[in-house]
C-alpha positions in Angstrom: 0.0 -0.2 0.0 1.6 3.7 -0.8 2.2 5.5 1.9 -0.2 8.6 2.7 0.9 11.8 3.6 -0.7 13.3 6.5 -3.2 16.1 5.7 -4.8 19.0 7.4 -8.0 20.5 7.9 -8.7 24.2 9.0 -12.0 25.0 10.2 -12.6 28.8 10.4 -15.6 29.7 12.2 -16.9 32.9 13.4 -19.9 35.7 13.3 -20.9 37.3 10.2 -18.3 40.0 9.4 -15.6 38.4 11.4 -13.4 37.7 8.1 -14.1 34.5 7.6 -14.4 34.1 3.5 -11.7 36.7 3.0 -9.2 35.0 5.5 -10.1 31.5 4.4 -9.6 32.3 0.6 -6.2 33.9 1.2 -5.3 31.2 3.5 -6.1 28.4 0.9 -4.7 30.3 -1.9 -1.3 30.6 -0.3 -1.3 26.8 0.4 -0.4 23.6 -2.2 -2.9 20.9 -2.5 -5.8 22.7 -0.6 -9.1 23.2 -1.3 -11.6 25.6 0.0 -15.0 24.8 1.2 -17.6 27.7 1.7 -20.1 25.9 4.0 -22.5 28.6 2.9 -22.5 27.4 -0.8 -23.7 24.1 0.6 -26.3 25.9 2.6 -27.5 27.7 -0.4 -28.6 24.9 -2.3 -32.1 24.8 -0.1 -32.6 28.8 -1.2 -36.2 28.8 -2.1 -36.9 25.8 0.1 -37.1 27.5 3.3 -40.7 26.8 3.9 -40.3 23.5 3.1 -37.5 22.6 4.9 -36.7 23.7 8.4 -33.8 25.7 9.4 -32.2 23.0 11.7 -32.8 20.4 9.0 -31.1 22.7 6.4 -28.0 23.0 8.9 -27.8 19.2 9.4 -27.8 18.3 5.7 -25.4 21.2 5.1 -23.0 19.4 7.6 -23.3 16.0 5.9 -22.4 17.4 2.8 -19.4 19.3 4.1 -18.4 16.0 5.7 -19.1 14.3 2.3 -16.8 16.7 0.2 -14.1 16.8 3.1 -13.9 12.8 2.9 -13.7 12.9 -0.6 -11.0 15.6 -0.7 -9.2 13.7 1.8 -9.3 10.5 -0.2 -7.8 12.5 -3.1 -5.0 13.6 -0.5 -5.8 17.0 -0.5 -5.9 19.4 2.4 -9.1 21.3 3.5 -10.0 24.9 4.7 -13.5 25.0 5.7 -15.3 28.3 5.9 -18.5 28.1 8.0 -20.1 28.9 11.5 -19.5 26.2 13.7 -22.0 26.4 16.6 -22.1 22.9 18.3 -20.9 20.3 15.2 -17.2 20.7 15.9 -16.9 17.2 17.9 -19.2 15.4 15.7 -17.3 16.3 12.5 -14.1 15.7 13.9 -15.7 12.1 15.3 -16.8 11.3 11.7 -13.2 12.0 10.4 -11.5 9.5 13.0 -10.6 7.2 10.4 -8.3 9.6 8.7 -4.7 10.4 9.7 -5.5 14.2 9.8 -4.4 17.3 11.9 -7.3 19.3 12.6 -7.2 23.0 13.3 -10.1 25.1 14.5 -10.3 28.8 14.8 -13.0 31.4 15.8 -12.7 34.4 14.3 -14.2 37.4 16.1 -14.3 41.2 16.3 -15.9 43.8 18.3 -19.5 45.0 18.1 -18.8 47.9 16.1 -16.1 46.6 14.0 -18.9 43.7 13.0 -21.4 46.1 12.4 -19.3 48.4 10.3 -17.9 45.5 8.2 -21.4 44.4 7.7 -22.8 47.8 6.7 -19.8 48.4 4.1 -20.6 45.3 2.2 -24.4 45.9 2.3 -25.3 43.2 4.8 -27.0 45.2 7.2 -29.8 42.7 7.7 -27.1 40.2 9.2 -26.2 42.4 12.2 -28.3 41.0 14.5 -27.4 37.6 13.5 -23.8 38.5 13.8 -24.2 39.9 17.1 -26.1 36.8 18.3 -23.5 34.4 17.1 -20.5 36.8 18.4 -22.4 36.2 22.2 -22.8 32.4 21.4 -19.5 31.7 20.0 -17.3 33.9 22.6 -19.4 32.2 25.6 -19.0 28.6 24.6 -16.4 27.3 26.9 -15.4 24.8 23.6 -14.5 27.9 21.9 -12.0 29.7 24.4 -8.8 28.4 23.4 -9.5 28.8 19.6 -10.7 32.7 19.7 -9.0 35.0 17.5 -9.6 38.6 17.7 -9.5 40.3 14.2 -10.5 44.0 15.2 -8.2 46.4 14.0 -6.2 43.7 11.8 -6.0 43.7 8.2 -6.4 40.4 5.9 -2.8 40.2 5.6 -2.1 40.7 9.1 -4.6 38.0 10.2 -3.4 35.6 7.5 0.1 35.9 8.7 -0.5 35.7 12.3 -2.5 32.6 11.9 0.1 30.8 9.6 2.6 31.6 12.2 0.6 30.1 15.3 -1.9 27.7 13.7 -0.2 25.2 16.0 -2.1 26.5 18.9 -5.1 26.0 17.3 -4.6 22.4 16.8 -7.6 20.2 17.8 -5.9 16.7 17.4 
């Protein structure tokens, strides 16, 4: 059997406006053999079906799809950067990948209330402010996330990617 190189999965979570999409795109582009999964893209397959499929079911199905895509990429010797809000799915996701020789890293990006609100206003997503602030509170106060928090307030995307790249070992889950 061919020796397989150990792969990595980088899970980047955080509230709307924390910088997930910007950071994951830049981070994945700087790495070889790495594919970016936008969890929102898999969630958006349910657009127009909101009345037919409950929110919790859409999220559960999205996570199952994220897992299936991740496993497929792992099977093809690729690393993964995942951009998606992780509420209580982290351990289930990790457990479902226990048959792989993989390093998993987890970071919860956040920023202060004013920064999140301003970022969302600038990009025209004012309607996401209340959801973002709800997630900010939930993610920052979840004891599971305590050692994985990373503040993006007053930092440029280049600074964030550089700092995370230099210190990703501190965000290692397994």
